[in-house]
N, C-alpha and C positions, 0 to 999 in steps of 0.2 A: 917302735917301728911298725907292729902290727896294730897298735891302737891307732895309728896315724891312718893306715890303710882303711880301716873301719870307719873313722869319720869322714873320709874322703867319699865312700860309698854310700854313706848316710845322706851326706850332702847332695850327691848326684840324684839319689833316689828322690830328695826332697824337691829337686829341682824339676824332676819328670813328674812329680804328682802335681806341681804348680801349674806346670805347663798343661798338663791334661785338664785340669780345673778351668784354666783361662779358656782352652777350646771348647769346653763342654758349657762356659757361661757364653760364649759368642754365639754358639748355635742355639741355645736357649733363648738368647734375646733375638735372634734373627725369625725364630719361630713365634715368638710373642709379638712382633711388629708385622707378621705376614710376609716378611722377605726370604728370599733363600740364601742361606749362608754360603751356598756352593758358589763359586765363580761363574759370572755370566757367560753364557754361550751365545756370541753375536751370530745371526744368521749368515750364512755363507754367500756373499756378493756373487751375482752372475759375472762371468768374464765377458768382455767385448763381442766375443763371438758367439756367446749364448744370447747375449741380448740381441743382436742383430739376427739371429735365428727366429726369436721368439716375436719380433716386429715383422720379419717376413712372414710368418705364419699368420699374425693377426692380419697382415695386408691382404694375404691370399684368403682367408675368410671373409673380408669385407667385399672383395672382388665378387666371391662366389653370391654372397648375398645380395649385391648390386645387381648381377646377373639375373638372379632369379626374380627380383622385383621388376627388372626391366621386360623378362619373358611375361611375368604375370599382368603387367600392364598392357603389353602388346596384344595378350589373349582377351583381355577384357574391352580393349579399344575394337577388336575384330568381331567380338560377338555384340557390341553396341552398333556398329556399322551394319552387320548382318539384320540385328532385329529392326533397325531403322529401314534398311532396303524391304524387308518382309511387311513393314508396317505401310511403306508406300504402295508396294505391289498389291497389298490387299486391302488398301484403305476404303476402297468402293464396294467390297464383297457383301456388307450387310445391305448396302442401298440395291445393288444389284439382285441380290435374292429376294428383297421387297418386290422389285418391278416384275420378276418372273411371273405372278400371279397376274398382274395387267396384261402381259404378253400371252399367258393362256387364254384370258378372257377374250382378247383380239382374236386370235386363232379361231375359238368357237363361233364367235361373231362372223367372221368371214366364211367359215364353214356353213352356218346358217343361212348367210347371205345368198348361197348359190340356189337355194330352193324357194327363198322368200319371194312372195308374190306382192309384198308391201313394203315400200321404201322406209316406212314410218317406224316398223319394227327394227329395222337396222340402225337407223338413227337413234331410238330408244337405246338399243343396246350398246352402242357406242358412247351415248351421253352418261349412261350408268358406269361403264369402266372409267371414263374422264373423272367424273365425281369421285369415285372410290380411289383413284390414283392420286388427285388433288388431295383428299383427306389424309390419305397415308403420308404424302410427303410434307403437309403442313403438322399433322400430329407427331409423326416420329421424328422429322429433320428439321422443322422449323422453318420448311420453305415458304414463303409468302409473295403472292403476286399482288402488284399495285398498277394504278394508272387507269383512269376512267374519265369520260367527258366532264367537264366542269372542274376539275380540280386544278388547283393553283400550281402554275409550272415553278419546277424547282429544277435549277440546271444540275444539282448534285444527284437527282434522280432520273431526270428526263432528258432525252437527246432530240432536241427541236430539228425536225428535217424539212420544215416549213414554217411561216409565219404568214396570218391574214389580220388585216387591221378590221376592226369592229367599232361602230360608234358607240354601242351600248356597253363595251368591255371598259371596265373600272382597273382592272389589273390584268396582268397575263394568266391567261388559264388555258387549259387543254381543250381544242375544239374537235380533235379527233386523236384516237388512238389506233396507231397502225400495228404495234406490237408490245403487248404487257411487259412490264419489269418485273425482275424478282429478286427477293431479299432472302438472304440465308441468315435467320434471326434479324439483327440490325445491319448487316453488311449487303450493300447491294452487289449482286451478282451478274445481274442485266439490266442496263438502262432501259426504260421504256421509250420507245420512238414514236413521237407525237407531232401534230400539227398544232401550233401554239396561237391563240386569238390574244391579239394585242390593242391596248387603246389606239383609237385613232388620232394621229399627230394633228 
């Protein structure tokens, strides 16, 4: 009887050892191929309420970003409009600054004319001012005058205020210039007012 009990205990012990060996072998195999022998722990899925809360937070963040961008664009638009208004308001500042010298020279000429005994000196002073003014406008701003007697008539540049026939004329030319025309670089800003000489019919 005692011998049977011993045999049973030995058999149980042997089974336990075999079980331990199997578990150890499984762990070693898992370590060898880089897998974890422990049971997988799946990530906890969010509940519907948690998903809704996350989406609402994302929407609120997007709304905040959109409002920020809209405010930024509005501020940029206001800055551009202000700069445009300033550019228009002060577009002629440089030109007016350059004209001040000519105005000062006219004032000096008028003061000198009070005591002048010779009209020629006044005329010479005015010619000098006119010459410097024209040169400044041509050199700095590209303003060019045009229109003189004998030039060919061009309806894009000249405004005919009258026509006269001439037997010697072979084409339409300027017989007289009443008011000079002006171009800013290549653009006509004032047409010349002229009398046109035309071939006799």
